[in-house]
C-alpha positions in Angstrom: 0.0 0.0 0.0 1.3 3.4 -0.9 2.4 5.7 2.0 0.1 8.5 0.7 -2.9 6.2 0.6 -2.2 5.0 4.2 -1.8 8.7 5.3 -5.3 9.4 3.9 -6.7 6.3 5.7 -5.0 7.1 9.0 -6.1 10.8 8.9 -9.6 9.9 7.9 -9.8 7.3 10.7 -8.7 9.8 13.3 -11.0 12.5 12.1 -14.1 10.3 11.6 -13.5 8.7 15.0 -13.3 12.0 16.8 -15.9 14.1 14.9 -18.1 11.7 13.0 -18.4 10.9 9.3 -20.8 13.6 8.1 -19.0 16.4 10.0 -15.6 15.8 8.3 -15.3 16.9 4.8 -12.9 15.6 2.1 -11.1 19.0 2.0 -10.2 18.6 5.7 -8.9 15.1 5.2 -6.8 16.2 2.2 -5.4 19.1 4.1 -4.5 17.2 7.2 -3.2 14.2 5.3 -1.0 16.5 3.2 -2.1 15.1 -0.2 -3.5 16.6 -3.3 -7.1 16.3 -4.4 -5.9 14.2 -7.4 -4.1 11.8 -5.1 -7.1 11.6 -2.8 -9.5 10.7 -5.7 -7.0 8.4 -7.3 -7.2 6.1 -4.2 -10.8 6.9 -3.1 -13.2 8.0 -5.9 -15.8 9.1 -3.3 -16.1 9.9 0.4 -18.2 6.8 0.8 -15.4 4.6 -0.7 -13.1 6.1 1.9 -15.5 5.4 4.7 -15.8 1.8 3.6 -12.0 1.3 3.5 -11.6 3.1 6.9 -14.1 0.7 8.4 -12.4 -2.3 6.9 -9.0 -1.3 8.1 -10.3 -0.4 11.5 -11.9 -3.9 11.8 -8.5 -5.6 11.0 -6.7 -3.4 13.5 -9.2 -3.8 16.3 -9.5 -7.6 15.7 -5.7 -8.0 15.8 -5.4 -6.1 19.1 -8.4 -7.9 20.7 -7.2 -11.4 19.6 -3.7 -10.7 20.9 -5.1 -9.5 24.2 -7.4 -12.5 24.6 -4.7 -14.9 23.6 -2.6 -13.9 26.6 -5.1 -15.9 28.8 -5.3 -19.7 28.9 -8.5 -20.3 31.0 -11.7 -20.3 28.9 -13.5 -17.9 31.3 -10.5 -15.6 31.5 -10.5 -15.4 27.7 -14.2 -14.3 27.6 -13.5 -11.8 30.4 -10.6 -10.5 28.5 -12.9 -9.3 25.8 -14.6 -7.0 28.3 -11.3 -6.0 29.8 -10.0 -5.0 26.4 -13.1 -2.9 25.9 -12.6 -1.4 29.4 -9.0 -0.3 28.5 -10.2 1.1 25.2 -13.1 3.1 26.8 -10.7 4.5 29.4 -8.2 5.6 26.8 -8.1 9.3 26.0 -8.6 8.4 22.3 -12.0 6.8 22.9 -14.8 8.5 20.9 -17.2 5.6 20.7 -17.6 2.8 18.2 -16.8 3.8 14.6 -19.0 1.0 13.3 -22.1 2.0 15.4 -21.5 5.6 14.3 -21.2 4.7 10.6 -24.3 2.5 10.7 -26.3 5.4 12.3 -25.0 8.1 10.0 -25.3 6.1 6.7 -28.1 3.6 7.4 -30.3 4.9 4.6 -27.8 6.1 2.2 -25.1 3.5 1.5 -25.6 -0.2 1.9 -21.8 -0.9 1.7 -21.1 1.2 4.8 -24.0 -0.5 6.7 -22.6 -3.9 5.5 -19.0 -3.1 6.7 -20.4 -2.2 10.1 -22.6 -5.3 10.3 -19.7 -7.4 9.2 -17.5 -6.2 12.1 -20.3 -7.0 14.6 -20.8 -10.4 13.1 -17.1 -11.2 13.2 -16.9 -10.2 16.8 -20.0 -12.4 17.6 -18.3 -15.4 15.9 -15.1 -14.8 17.9 -17.2 -14.7 21.1 -19.0 -17.9 20.1 -15.6 -19.7 19.8 -14.6 -18.4 23.2 -17.9 -19.5 24.7 -17.9 -23.0 23.3 -15.8 -24.6 26.0 -18.0 -22.9 28.7 -21.4 -23.6 27.2 -20.9 -27.0 25.6 -21.1 -25.4 22.1 -24.8 -25.5 21.3 -25.6 -22.5 23.5 -22.6 -20.5 22.3 -24.4 -18.5 19.5 -27.2 -17.4 21.8 -24.9 -16.4 24.6 -22.6 -14.6 22.1 -25.5 -12.5 21.0 -26.3 -11.6 24.5 -22.7 -10.7 25.3 -22.7 -8.5 22.1 -25.6 -6.6 23.4 -23.8 -6.0 26.7 -20.6 -4.9 24.9 -22.4 -2.6 22.5 -24.5 -1.2 25.4 -21.3 -0.6 27.4 -19.8 1.3 24.5 -22.9 3.5 24.1 -23.1 4.1 27.9 -19.5 5.1 27.9 -19.8 7.5 25.0 -23.2 9.0 25.6 -23.4 8.9 29.4 -19.6 9.1 30.2 -19.8 5.8 32.2 -16.1 4.8 32.1 -16.9 1.6 34.1 -19.5 0.4 31.6 -17.4 -2.5 30.2 -16.6 -3.8 33.7 -20.3 -3.5 34.6 -21.2 -5.4 31.4 -18.8 -8.1 32.5 -20.6 -8.4 35.8 -23.8 -8.9 34.0 -22.2 -11.4 31.6 -20.6 -13.4 34.4 -24.1 -13.7 36.0 -25.5 -14.9 32.7 -22.7 -17.5 32.3 -22.9 -18.6 35.9 -25.7 -21.0 35.0 -23.1 -23.3 33.4 -21.9 -24.4 36.8 -18.8 -22.5 37.7 -18.9 -21.1 41.2 -16.0 -18.8 40.3 -17.8 -17.0 37.5 -19.5 -14.2 39.4 -16.2 -13.3 41.2 -13.9 -13.8 38.3 
């Protein structure tokens, strides 16, 4: 990938994350990335094309960080909890401005199916990751249903952190998740 193309993606990611998609114009991205209009449109024929690529790159980056964080744990329950701990660290980081996928879906829901699909894909991939983590705890068959419930808790924590300023939302979501998972027989779940 060309350095200029990556500069545009990195700049757009930072600006979209902080200010939203609709509020950031192409001219600002061009200016802050230090590229010409011709270079911008060479790589991204439209702003929507740029948004899709930003989301796709963001998903790859987030997934890599999350997987590495989870893989530091051996115990099945600790691996599930690590998903919430990773979100807790992210929410408490000064660069936290909410979920770019949730924002994109809300800003573009009616205008660009590709953007909505990129957002939905990220949520689906995270759900599948959670299913795999839950299989040893739930016996496998219940993993998809529990992964859906945990996704609701995670996305709710992100929104609570962004909208209400609740910096403890991910840990509170873990408390609810551990109560939900306690039915699978581990006495240590609630206190984990």
